[in-house]
C-alpha positions as CSV (number, residue, x, y, z in Angstrom):
1,M,0.0,0.0,-0.2
2,S,1.7,3.5,-1.2
3,T,1.9,6.2,1.3
4,S,3.4,8.9,-0.7
5,V,1.9,10.9,-4.0
6,A,3.9,10.0,-6.9
7,A,6.4,12.6,-7.9
8,T,5.2,15.1,-10.0
9,V,8.8,16.3,-11.6
10,P,10.4,14.1,-13.7
11,P,13.8,12.5,-12.7
12,P,17.0,13.6,-14.2
13,S,17.9,10.4,-15.5
14,Q,15.4,11.4,-18.1
15,K,17.5,14.3,-19.2
16,I,21.4,14.1,-18.4
17,T,24.0,11.6,-17.5
18,F,24.7,10.4,-14.2
19,E,27.7,11.8,-14.3
20,E,26.4,15.5,-15.5
21,Y,24.2,14.8,-12.6
22,R,27.0,14.7,-10.3
23,D,28.5,17.2,-11.4
24,L,25.7,20.0,-11.2
25,I,25.4,18.9,-7.6
26,K,28.8,20.0,-6.9
27,L,28.8,23.2,-9.2
28,K,25.6,24.5,-7.2
29,V,26.9,23.8,-3.9
30,S,29.9,25.5,-4.8
31,Q,27.4,28.5,-5.6
32,V,25.4,28.7,-2.2
33,P,25.9,32.2,-1.3
34,D,26.4,31.4,2.6
35,L,29.0,28.9,1.6
36,D,31.3,31.2,0.1
37,R,33.5,31.9,3.5
38,L,34.0,28.2,3.6
39,W,34.6,26.6,0.1
40,S,37.6,30.0,-0.1
41,W,38.9,29.5,3.4
42,N,39.2,25.5,2.7
43,E,40.9,25.9,-0.9
44,K,43.4,28.5,0.6
45,E,44.4,25.7,3.4
46,K,44.2,23.2,0.6
47,L,42.2,21.1,3.4
48,K,39.8,17.9,3.0
49,G,36.8,17.1,4.6
50,F,34.3,19.7,4.6
51,Y,31.0,18.9,3.0
52,F,27.7,20.4,2.9
53,G,24.6,18.1,4.2
54,G,21.3,18.2,6.1
55,G,18.3,20.0,5.3
56,A,19.3,23.1,3.0
57,F,21.3,20.5,0.9
58,R,18.0,18.2,0.4
59,G,16.5,21.4,-0.4
60,L,19.1,22.2,-3.3
61,I,18.2,18.6,-4.2
62,V,14.7,19.7,-5.0
63,W,15.9,23.0,-6.6
64,I,18.1,21.1,-9.4
65,H,15.3,18.6,-10.2
66,T,12.7,21.4,-10.1
67,Q,14.8,24.0,-12.5
68,L,16.1,20.9,-14.8
69,A,12.6,19.6,-15.8
70,S,11.9,23.4,-17.1
71,H,15.4,24.0,-18.4
72,S,18.4,22.7,-19.9
73,L,21.3,21.6,-17.8
74,E,23.2,24.6,-19.4
75,T,21.0,26.9,-18.5
76,V,20.8,25.8,-14.5
77,K,24.5,25.7,-14.7
78,T,23.7,30.0,-14.6
79,M,21.3,29.9,-12.5
80,K,21.4,31.6,-9.3
81,V,21.1,29.6,-6.2
82,P,19.2,30.5,-3.3
83,D,20.5,31.2,0.1
84,V,20.2,28.6,2.8
85,T,16.9,30.1,4.4
86,G,15.7,29.7,0.6
87,L,16.6,26.3,0.2
88,L,14.7,25.0,3.6
89,I,12.0,22.8,3.0
90,Q,11.3,23.1,6.5
91,K,11.8,26.2,7.5
92,D,13.1,24.9,11.2
93,A,15.4,22.4,9.7
94,D,19.1,21.9,10.3
95,R,21.8,23.6,8.3
96,D,24.4,21.1,8.6
97,I,28.3,21.1,7.6
98,Y,30.6,18.2,8.1
99,T,34.0,18.7,9.5
100,P,37.0,16.8,10.0
101,D,37.0,16.1,14.1
102,N,39.5,18.8,15.1
103,Y,37.6,21.9,13.3
104,K,34.2,21.8,14.7
105,E,34.8,24.4,17.5
106,S,36.8,26.5,15.2
107,I,34.2,26.7,12.4
108,K,31.2,27.7,15.1
109,K,33.1,30.7,15.7
110,W,32.8,32.0,12.4
111,Q,29.6,34.1,10.9
112,P,27.3,32.5,9.8
113,Y,27.8,29.2,11.0
114,A,27.8,29.9,14.7
115,N,24.2,28.6,14.7
116,W,24.5,25.8,12.6
117,D,25.0,22.4,13.3
118,V,28.9,21.7,12.7
119,L,29.3,17.4,12.4
120,N,32.6,16.2,12.5
121,E,33.9,13.3,11.2
122,S,33.1,10.5,13.8
123,F,29.4,11.2,14.4
124,Y,28.9,11.0,10.4
125,Q,30.6,7.6,10.4
126,M,28.6,6.5,13.2
127,T,25.2,8.0,11.2
128,I,26.6,5.9,8.4
129,A,26.5,2.3,10.7
130,N,23.3,3.1,12.0
131,A,21.7,2.9,8.0
132,G,18.3,4.9,7.7
133,S,17.6,6.8,4.6
134,T,20.2,6.7,2.1
135,L,20.1,9.9,1.1
136,D,20.7,11.4,4.6
137,K,23.9,10.3,4.3
138,V,24.8,12.4,1.1
139,R,26.8,15.5,1.5
140,A,28.8,17.3,-1.0
141,N,31.2,19.7,-1.6
142,P,32.8,22.1,-4.9
143,K,34.8,19.0,-6.1
144,W,33.1,15.8,-4.5
145,V,29.8,14.1,-3.6
146,D,30.4,11.6,-1.0
147,D,27.9,8.9,-1.1
148,P,28.5,6.2,1.2
149,L,25.2,3.9,0.4
150,N,25.0,4.6,-3.4
151,A,21.9,7.1,-2.8
152,L,22.8,8.9,-5.6
153,D,22.3,6.7,-8.2
154,L,18.5,6.2,-6.9
155,L,17.8,9.9,-6.7
156,Y,19.4,10.6,-10.1
157,H,16.3,8.1,-11.0
158,G,14.0,9.8,-9.3
159,K,13.9,7.3,-6.0
160,I,15.0,7.5,-2.4
161,S,15.2,4.3,-0.1
162,I,15.9,3.2,3.6
163,S,18.5,0.7,4.9
164,M,18.1,-1.0,8.1
165,G,20.8,-3.3,7.6
166,S,22.2,-4.7,11.5
167,P,22.8,-1.5,13.3
168,P,24.0,-1.8,16.9
169,F,20.8,-0.1,18.1
170,Q,19.3,-3.3,17.5
171,S,19.2,-5.4,20.7
172,G,16.9,-8.0,20.8
173,S,18.1,-8.9,24.2
174,G,16.4,-5.9,25.6
175,G,19.1,-4.0,26.6
176,P,19.8,-0.3,26.0
177,I,19.4,1.1,22.8
178,E,22.4,2.9,21.8
179,G,22.4,5.7,19.1
180,D,19.7,6.0,16.5
181,S,16.6,3.9,16.8
182,W,15.0,1.9,13.8
183,L,12.1,4.0,14.2
184,G,13.5,7.6,14.6
185,L,15.6,6.4,11.2
186,S,12.4,5.1,9.9
187,L,10.4,8.9,10.9
188,R,12.9,10.5,9.3
189,Y,13.1,8.9,6.3
190,L,9.5,9.1,5.8
191,R,9.8,13.0,6.3
192,F,12.2,12.9,3.4
193,T,9.7,11.2,1.2
194,N,7.1,14.0,2.2
195,D,9.9,17.0,1.7
196,L,10.9,15.5,-1.4
197,G,7.7,14.3,-2.8
198,T,7.6,16.4,-5.6
199,V,10.9,15.1,-7.3
200,V,11.2,11.6,-5.5
201,D,9.1,8.3,-5.1
202,P,9.8,5.7,-2.5
203,Q,12.2,2.9,-3.8
204,E,9.9,-0.5,-4.0
205,G,10.3,-2.1,-0.9
206,S,11.4,0.6,1.4
207,L,8.1,0.9,3.1
208,D,8.0,-2.3,3.3
209,Q,10.6,-2.6,5.5
210,I,9.1,-0.2,8.2
211,R,5.9,-2.2,8.3
212,E,8.1,-5.3,8.8
213,M,10.3,-3.7,11.4
214,A,6.8,-2.5,13.1
215,E,5.6,-5.9,13.3
216,K,8.3,-7.7,14.4
217,H,10.8,-5.4,16.4
218,A,8.1,-2.9,18.4
219,N,10.3,-3.9,21.6
220,W,13.0,-2.3,20.2
221,I,11.6,0.9,20.8
222,P,11.9,2.7,24.2
223,N,9.0,4.0,25.8
224,N,8.6,8.1,25.9
225,T,8.7,10.0,29.0
226,A,9.2,13.6,27.8
227,T,8.4,16.0,25.7
228,D,11.5,18.1,25.1
229,L,12.5,18.6,21.7
230,A,15.9,20.7,22.5
231,K,17.6,19.1,25.2
232,F,19.4,16.2,24.1
233,P,19.7,13.7,26.9
234,W,23.4,13.0,27.0
235,G,24.5,9.7,29.0
236,D,20.9,7.8,28.9
237,A,20.8,5.6,25.7
238,N,17.4,4.9,26.0
239,G,16.6,8.7,26.3
240,A,18.6,9.7,23.6
241,A,16.7,6.9,21.4
242,A,13.6,8.8,22.6
243,F,14.4,11.9,21.9
244,R,15.8,11.7,18.1
245,I,12.1,9.7,18.1
246,R,10.3,12.7,19.5
247,K,12.0,15.0,16.8
248,A,11.7,13.0,13.9
249,L,8.0,12.5,14.4
250,D,7.6,16.5,15.0
251,K,9.3,16.7,11.6
252,F,7.6,14.0,10.1
253,Y,4.2,15.3,11.0
254,K,5.1,19.1,9.8
255,S,5.9,17.3,6.4
256,N,2.4,16.4,6.0
257,K,-0.2,18.9,4.4
258,T,-2.9,18.0,6.7
259,M,-3.4,16.0,10.0
260,V,-5.3,13.3,7.6
261,A,-2.8,12.4,5.5
262,F,-0.1,12.1,8.2
263,Y,-2.2,9.8,10.6
264,Q,-3.1,7.9,7.2
265,Q,0.6,7.5,6.5
266,I,1.6,6.4,10.0
267,K,-1.3,4.0,9.8
268,G,-0.3,2.5,6.4
269,L,2.7,1.7,7.7
270,N,1.6,-0.4,11.5
271,L,3.3,2.7,13.3
272,L,-0.4,4.1,14.7
273,P,-0.4,1.2,17.4
274,L,3.4,1.5,18.2
275,L,3.7,5.3,18.6
276,A,0.6,5.3,20.9
277,A,1.8,2.3,22.9
278,K,5.1,3.9,23.6
279,H,3.4,7.3,24.5
280,Y,4.9,9.2,21.5
281,N,3.1,12.5,21.3
282,I,2.6,14.9,18.4
283,I,3.5,18.3,20.8
284,T,2.6,20.9,18.1
285,Q,-1.3,19.9,17.6
286,S,-3.8,21.7,19.1
287,D,-6.7,19.9,21.5
288,D,-9.3,22.0,18.9
289,Y,-7.4,20.9,15.5
290,L,-7.9,17.1,16.8
291,A,-11.4,17.4,17.9
292,T,-11.9,18.4,14.3
293,F,-10.4,15.8,13.1
294,L,-12.0,13.5,15.0
295,T,-15.8,13.9,14.1
296,S,-14.7,12.9,10.2
297,A,-12.3,10.7,11.1
298,R,-14.8,7.6,10.0
299,K,-15.1,9.1,7.0
300,N,-11.6,9.2,6.4
301,G,-11.2,5.7,6.6
302,F,-10.3,5.7,10.5
303,T,-11.7,3.0,12.9
304,F,-12.8,4.1,16.6
305,K,-9.7,1.9,18.3
306,E,-7.3,4.1,15.4
307,M,-9.3,7.3,16.8
308,W,-8.4,6.7,20.1
309,Q,-4.5,5.7,19.6
310,I,-4.7,9.2,17.8
311,V,-6.1,10.6,20.8
312,Q,-3.3,8.8,22.6
313,M,-0.5,10.4,20.8
314,H,-1.8,13.9,21.3
315,I,-2.6,13.6,25.0
316,H,-0.7,16.3,27.2
317,G,-2.6,17.0,30.5
318,V,-5.4,15.7,32.2
319,N,-7.8,18.3,31.4
320,T,-7.0,17.2,27.5
321,A,-7.3,13.6,28.7
322,I,-10.7,14.1,29.9
323,R,-11.6,16.5,27.0
324,F,-11.2,13.8,24.6
325,H,-12.7,10.8,26.9
326,Q,-15.9,12.9,26.4
327,Q,-15.4,13.5,23.0
328,L,-15.2,9.9,22.1
329,F,-17.6,8.8,24.2
330,T,-20.0,10.6,22.4
331,L,-18.3,9.8,18.8
332,A,-18.6,5.7,19.9
333,Q,-21.4,3.8,18.5
334,T,-21.5,0.1,20.4
335,N,-20.8,-1.1,23.3
336,E,-17.0,-1.9,22.6
337,E,-16.5,1.8,21.4
338,R,-17.8,3.0,24.6
339,L,-15.6,1.1,26.8
340,L,-12.6,1.8,24.7
341,A,-13.5,5.9,25.2
342,L,-13.7,4.9,28.8
343,T,-10.3,3.5,29.0
344,M,-7.8,5.9,30.3
345,F,-4.8,6.8,27.9
346,Y,-1.9,5.3,29.9
347,D,-1.0,2.3,32.1
348,V,0.7,4.3,34.5
349,T,-1.2,7.2,35.6
350,S,-0.9,10.1,37.5
351,D,-3.3,11.1,40.9
352,D,-4.5,13.9,39.2
353,Y,-5.8,11.6,36.3
354,K,-7.0,9.4,38.2
355,N,-9.3,11.4,40.7
356,S,-10.4,13.7,37.3
357,F,-11.3,10.4,35.6
358,S,-13.3,9.1,38.1
359,E,-15.2,12.4,38.7
360,F,-15.8,12.3,35.1
361,L,-17.0,8.8,35.5
362,I,-19.4,9.8,38.3
363,K,-21.3,12.5,36.4
364,L,-21.4,10.3,33.2
365,L,-23.0,7.1,35.3
366,S,-25.2,9.3,37.3
367,G,-26.8,11.0,34.3
368,P,-28.4,9.4,30.7
369,N,-26.0,7.0,29.1
370,D,-26.2,4.6,26.6
371,L,-24.4,2.0,28.7
372,N,-25.3,-1.3,28.3
373,L,-21.6,-3.1,28.7
374,S,-20.8,-6.6,29.6
375,L,-20.4,-7.8,33.3
376,E,-16.4,-8.4,32.4
377,E,-16.4,-5.0,30.3
378,L,-17.5,-3.6,33.9
379,I,-15.0,-5.1,35.7
380,R,-12.4,-4.0,33.7
381,L,-13.4,-0.8,34.0
382,Q,-13.6,-1.1,37.8
383,K,-9.9,-2.1,37.6
384,Q,-8.9,0.8,36.1
385,V,-10.2,3.4,37.9
386,N,-8.7,2.3,40.8
387,R,-9.8,5.3,43.1
388,I,-13.5,5.1,45.6
389,N,-15.8,7.1,44.0
390,G,-15.6,6.2,40.6
391,N,-14.9,2.9,41.3
392,I,-18.3,2.6,43.7
393,A,-20.5,4.3,40.7
394,L,-19.3,1.6,38.9
395,K,-20.0,-1.2,40.3
396,K,-23.9,0.4,41.2
397,V,-24.1,0.3,37.5
398,A,-22.4,-3.1,36.5
399,L,-24.6,-4.6,39.5
400,N,-27.5,-3.7,37.0
401,S,-26.0,-6.4,34.7
402,A,-25.7,-8.8,37.2
403,K,-27.7,-12.2,36.5
404,A,-26.9,-14.3,39.7
405,M,-25.3,-13.8,42.7
406,A,-22.0,-14.8,41.6
407,D,-22.0,-11.9,39.2
408,A,-22.8,-9.4,41.9
409,I,-19.9,-11.3,43.9
410,E,-17.5,-10.4,41.5
411,I,-18.8,-7.2,40.7
412,L,-18.1,-6.2,44.4
413,K,-14.6,-7.5,45.0
414,P,-12.5,-4.5,45.4
415,H,-10.7,-4.2,42.1
416,V,-8.5,-1.3,43.8
417,D,-5.1,-1.6,44.9
418,N,-5.1,-1.8,49.2
419,P,-8.6,-1.1,49.8
420,N,-8.4,1.4,53.1
421,E,-11.4,1.4,55.5
422,D,-13.1,4.4,53.8
423,Y,-13.4,2.3,50.7
424,K,-14.5,-0.9,52.3
425,K,-17.2,1.1,54.6
426,E,-18.4,2.6,51.0
427,L,-18.5,-0.6,49.6
428,R,-20.5,-1.8,52.5
429,K,-22.9,0.9,52.2
430,L,-23.7,-0.2,48.6
431,V,-24.2,-3.9,49.5
432,A,-26.8,-2.8,51.7
433,S,-28.5,-0.8,49.8
434,Q,-29.0,-3.0,46.7
435,I,-31.2,-5.7,49.5
436,D,-33.9,-5.8,46.7
437,L,-31.3,-6.4,43.7
438,F,-29.5,-9.4,45.8
439,T,-32.8,-10.8,46.8
440,R,-34.3,-11.3,43.4
441,L,-30.6,-13.1,42.2
442,P,-30.4,-17.0,42.1
443,G,-27.7,-17.7,43.8
444,K,-26.3,-20.8,46.0
445,T,-25.2,-20.8,49.7
446,A,-22.0,-19.9,49.4
447,D,-23.2,-16.9,47.3
448,V,-25.4,-15.6,50.3
449,H,-23.1,-16.3,52.9
450,A,-20.4,-14.3,50.8
451,L,-22.8,-11.4,50.0
452,E,-23.5,-11.3,53.9
453,V,-19.8,-11.0,54.9
454,Q,-19.2,-8.4,51.8
455,A,-22.3,-6.3,53.5
456,F,-21.6,-6.7,57.2
457,D,-25.0,-5.6,58.1
458,L,-27.7,-7.0,60.1
459,K,-30.5,-6.0,58.4
460,F,-28.9,-6.8,55.2
461,S,-28.0,-10.7,56.3
462,M,-31.9,-11.3,57.9
463,A,-33.2,-9.9,54.0
464,I,-31.0,-12.3,52.1
465,K,-31.4,-15.3,54.4
466,R,-35.6,-14.6,54.5
467,A,-35.5,-14.4,50.4
468,S,-33.0,-17.5,50.2
469,V,-34.8,-19.8,52.5
470,K,-37.7,-19.8,50.4
471,K,-36.0,-20.6,47.4
472,A,-34.5,-24.0,49.0
473,S,-36.2,-26.9,47.9
474,T,-34.2,-29.1,49.8
475,P,-33.5,-30.2,54.0
476,E,-29.8,-29.7,52.9
477,E,-30.9,-26.2,51.2
478,L,-32.7,-24.6,53.6
479,I,-29.9,-25.3,56.4
480,S,-27.4,-24.1,54.4
481,V,-28.9,-20.5,54.2
482,I,-30.4,-20.3,57.3
483,S,-26.7,-20.9,59.1
484,P,-24.7,-17.9,59.9
485,A,-21.9,-16.8,57.6
486,F,-19.8,-15.6,60.8
487,G,-17.6,-17.9,62.7
488,N,-19.1,-15.8,65.7
489,P,-22.4,-14.6,65.5
490,S,-23.9,-11.8,67.6
491,V,-26.9,-12.8,69.7
492,E,-28.6,-10.5,67.4
493,Y,-27.8,-12.4,64.2
494,L,-28.7,-15.9,66.4
495,N,-32.0,-13.8,67.3
496,G,-32.6,-13.2,63.8
497,I,-32.2,-16.9,62.5
498,R,-34.8,-18.0,65.2
499,E,-37.1,-15.5,63.9
500,I,-36.7,-16.8,60.3
501,Y,-36.5,-20.4,61.7
502,K,-40.3,-20.1,63.4
503,T,-41.6,-19.3,59.6
504,Q,-40.1,-21.8,57.7
505,S,-40.2,-24.9,60.7
506,A,-43.3,-26.1,59.1
507,R,-42.1,-26.2,55.5
508,F,-38.8,-27.8,56.7
509,M,-40.8,-30.5,58.2
510,S,-42.8,-30.8,55.0
511,M,-39.7,-31.9,53.4
512,K,-38.8,-34.9,55.5
513,P,-35.7,-34.4,56.5
514,T,-33.5,-37.3,58.0
515,G,-33.1,-37.2,61.6
516,L,-29.6,-35.8,61.0
517,Q,-30.8,-32.8,59.5
518,L,-33.5,-32.2,61.7
519,T,-30.5,-31.9,64.6
520,E,-28.2,-29.9,62.3
521,F,-31.4,-27.3,61.4
522,F,-32.4,-27.3,65.3
523,K,-29.1,-26.5,66.1
524,Y,-29.2,-23.3,64.7
525,V,-32.7,-22.5,66.9
526,S,-31.4,-24.5,69.6
527,S,-33.0,-21.6,72.2
528,T,-36.7,-21.8,70.8
529,D,-38.4,-23.3,73.9
530,T,-41.8,-23.8,73.3
531,L,-43.2,-27.1,73.7
532,S,-45.3,-27.1,70.2
533,E,-42.1,-26.2,68.6
534,K,-40.3,-29.2,70.6
535,T,-43.4,-31.3,69.3
536,E,-43.3,-30.2,65.9
537,F,-39.6,-31.5,65.7
538,L,-40.2,-34.6,67.1
539,L,-43.3,-35.7,65.5
540,S,-41.6,-35.0,61.9
541,T,-39.2,-37.9,62.9
542,K,-39.2,-41.2,60.5
543,S,-37.6,-43.7,63.1
544,K,-36.9,-44.5,66.6
545,S,-33.2,-43.7,66.2
546,D,-34.3,-40.1,64.5
547,F,-36.7,-39.9,67.7
548,E,-34.7,-40.0,70.4
549,L,-31.6,-38.6,68.4
550,V,-33.7,-35.6,68.1
551,L,-35.0,-35.4,71.6
552,S,-32.2,-35.9,73.4
553,L,-30.4,-32.6,71.2
554,M,-33.7,-30.8,72.5
555,F,-32.8,-31.7,75.9
556,L,-29.2,-31.2,76.0
557,N,-28.9,-27.6,76.6
558,T,-31.3,-27.5,79.4
559,H,-30.4,-30.3,81.3
560,P,-31.1,-29.3,84.7
561,T,-34.5,-29.1,83.9
562,Y,-35.3,-31.2,81.1
563,P,-37.4,-34.1,82.9
564,K,-40.2,-31.9,83.7
565,S,-39.6,-30.4,80.0
566,M,-39.3,-33.7,78.6
567,E,-42.2,-35.5,80.7
568,A,-44.8,-32.7,78.9
569,V,-43.5,-33.5,75.6
570,L,-43.5,-37.4,76.0
571,V,-46.5,-37.3,77.3
572,K,-48.4,-35.1,74.3
573,L,-46.6,-37.7,72.2
574,A,-47.4,-40.8,73.8
575,P,-50.1,-41.7,71.5
576,N,-47.9,-40.9,68.2
577,L,-45.2,-43.3,69.4
578,L,-46.9,-46.3,68.0
579,E,-46.5,-45.2,64.3
580,L,-42.8,-45.2,64.9
581,G,-42.8,-48.8,66.5
582,Y,-42.7,-48.1,70.0
583,T,-43.8,-50.4,72.5
584,T,-44.8,-50.0,75.9
585,M,-41.7,-51.8,76.8
586,D,-39.8,-49.7,74.5
587,Y,-41.2,-46.4,75.7
588,N,-40.5,-47.7,79.2
589,Q,-37.2,-48.4,78.8
590,L,-36.8,-44.8,77.3
591,R,-38.2,-43.0,80.1
592,G,-35.6,-45.2,82.2
593,K,-32.9,-44.0,80.4
594,L,-34.5,-40.2,81.0
595,M,-34.7,-40.7,84.4
596,L,-38.5,-40.8,84.1
597,P,-41.2,-42.8,86.1
598,T,-42.5,-45.6,83.9
599,I,-46.2,-46.2,82.6
600,S,-48.1,-49.0,83.1
601,D,-49.3,-49.3,79.2
602,L,-48.6,-47.7,76.0
603,D,-51.8,-49.4,74.1
604,S,-53.4,-52.1,75.7
605,P,-53.1,-53.7,79.5
606,V,-52.3,-57.3,77.8
607,R,-49.5,-56.1,75.7
608,G,-48.3,-53.8,78.4
609,Q,-48.0,-56.5,80.8
610,Y,-45.9,-58.4,78.2
611,D,-43.8,-55.6,77.5
612,R,-43.0,-54.6,81.2
613,Q,-41.7,-58.4,81.6
614,R,-39.1,-57.4,78.3
615,Q,-38.4,-54.2,80.1
616,R,-37.1,-55.4,83.5
617,A,-34.4,-57.3,81.7
618,R,-32.7,-53.9,80.2
619,A,-33.4,-51.6,83.1
620,A,-30.0,-51.4,84.3
621,M,-28.9,-49.3,80.9
622,S,-27.9,-45.5,82.3
623,C,-28.9,-42.4,80.7
624,Q,-25.1,-41.6,80.1
625,N,-25.0,-45.0,78.1
626,F,-27.9,-43.7,75.7
627,Y,-26.2,-40.8,75.2
628,K,-23.2,-42.0,74.1
629,G,-24.8,-44.4,72.0
630,A,-26.9,-41.5,70.1
631,H,-24.1,-38.7,69.8
632,G,-20.8,-40.1,70.5
633,F,-20.2,-37.8,73.6
């Protein structure tokens, strides 16, 4: 996919020979007015190693190609060359001259070179090793064109290429990046394709090299942590690479006629996600300009994700970030896009950004909005906020998406770093305020208990237990729900359970619980002391063993007074014991174990006499042995 407009000026190869082209460059370099002093001094001293290069030299190339398109070679030779300022394509581009290592400081003392970039030979050789745009390494003086990467022949045919090679900055092991980076060099090359776009086209395969590097070697690029474009960070390898990328990006941006053209270029080369993720910004781009761009970005072929990445490349402060969160949310058309609009632009953010983002979310969520995000999306958004107010506001919205108690529990997890007591207090208030919602949600016993623990509120616990026991369909489920969620429940909590028991005991008995289930259920309501309730429990048993098990449990906690209470219960139940298989002998045996006086007959005098004879043989069994047999005490 092409990212440059085809050159409109025909190449010199259509008009003159390569030798004539090279000689014309040397001639025109000698005629640049600002260089007269350098060339005359150099001729007088008979020195070598002084060259003209950089942005002004590239401007001279454009001038030569343009003049050759409409004039003869001889005419161009005699034409006056503009001064360096007139040659610059970008007015803030460098004015470069190259000198031997030991002449740099001397040349910088001369006018007009004090404000030029005077580059020594060692630096030039390093740039050759790092490769990049082959045109960038071309330099010339009146006698010689230095072309170490063979760029001149391509230039002669109207082409410009880039060379990646194996420069020293390519550190696959993740070590420090030294010198230039492939990204900085690529951006510089792309800028040249724009600056010289009327006279050259990218060489076939050059743009593919950049795409390949973006796909395979994004990890070689350091994160950008600064915005300075003037002060070079000496002694910091990664900082130096980031600095050069920033400068190259800024000049590449300026080389485009429109913002749309710039972003289409980096999008087409797979550079947009990389630059955004590494936090490289377009510093000279205004907020209003970007806001206008976003309104028509879809029409210009950008996806919503690309729009978000473009904003990420622009962010330079908290207010800017919040402004564009709002605009992106307004422009979003789907739930996925709305979630992306509410995704913070940096993984590591300042407290100011987090606080402002939380305030923005609270305001957004408190009014009409089109949020209809999935549970997973809302939880992800909670984790991002990491602030009490915004996090709680999001949880309140997210709870509306819960389909079961388990969903609600996941939503109610802290999702913030080191939740403090204030956060826990707000979370408990939120849970307690949502009783109506939770009582409607299906859930397991563990879910009920988890919500109780989360709320830590007596009113909430009793409300959710009352709702949940109604949904229980087996004795086991009902027992689980009614059981305490806390290890050491308060007296008020246990009293609340007993009140629920009173409303559910008849239903529990109708479920035909086993003896063990009866004792388990009674354990949580053991302070209930009404004769009718104890009788109801005993009537629900299905065997003698269950009857005796439940009977013993009922009176264990009231041992000092159990004979009187137990006598009242047994007398009331005597007519019903036959259904459990009790004979008079069995019944008196039970009474004897409980230290109660025997009776003459349970059913009839004849049967009673027979049973009394059998009962005498077993009269020695003590109450203590009965308890051991029943409970393993």
